[in-house]
N, C-alpha and C positions, 0 to 999 in steps of 0.2 A: 352237451350242446344245448343252447338255449331254445325255447319254444320257436316253432316255425322255421327250424333249420338254420337259425342264425348262430354263428360262432362268435364268442368274445375274443379279445385280442390274445389272451393266453392260448386259447384253443387254436386260433389261426396260426400262432407260432408253431404249435405241435404239428398241425397239418402241413404247414410249409416245410418243416424240417423233414418229415417223413417223405414228402414228395421229392425234395431236393436230394436227400440221401439216396433214394431209389434211382433217381436220374443220374447221380454221380456214379453209381455202380453199373448202370445200364444206359450209357449215353446214346447208343444206337436207337434204343426204344423211345428216346425223348428228344430226338433231333427235330421233329416237326411239332408245331404248336398243337395241332389236333391230337397227336399221340400223347403229348404231355397232359392235355385236358382229359383224355380218357383215363389216364393213370390217376389224375386228381379225383375223378369221379369214383374210382375204386377206393381211394384213400377215404373219401367222404363216406362211402358206403360202410366201410369197416368202422369208421368213427361213430357213425349212427348206431351201429350194433353194439357199441359200448367199449370198443377198444380205444382208449384215450391216451395211451402212453406212446410217445414217438417211436421208441424202440420196438414196442409190440406191434405198432402199425407197420413198421418196416418189415418185421418178421412175417406178418400175415400177408403183406403185399408180395413178398418173395414166394410164399406158398401159392398164392393166387397165380402169379406169373408161371411158376413151375407146373401147376395143374393145367394152365392154358397151353403151355408148350407141349405137354403130353397129349392133350386133346387134339391140338392142331398139327402135331408132328413137327413143329418149329423148334429150332435151336435158337435160344435167345440170348 
């Protein structure tokens, strides 16, 4: 990611792919704009931590979702 939290076009493609892939697998969790934005924030957080591959982002997002389900007792 470029300085000041700005992503270039290639990085935006990676972030978009990770978000779209997740929402394709979990449509119920992405049905509302607010929910999709919250997932996008998680994707950005992972990306800022150095996970820059779309597949890796998707894997980590699944781990975060699973951990959240376990903490909240939700089946997602």
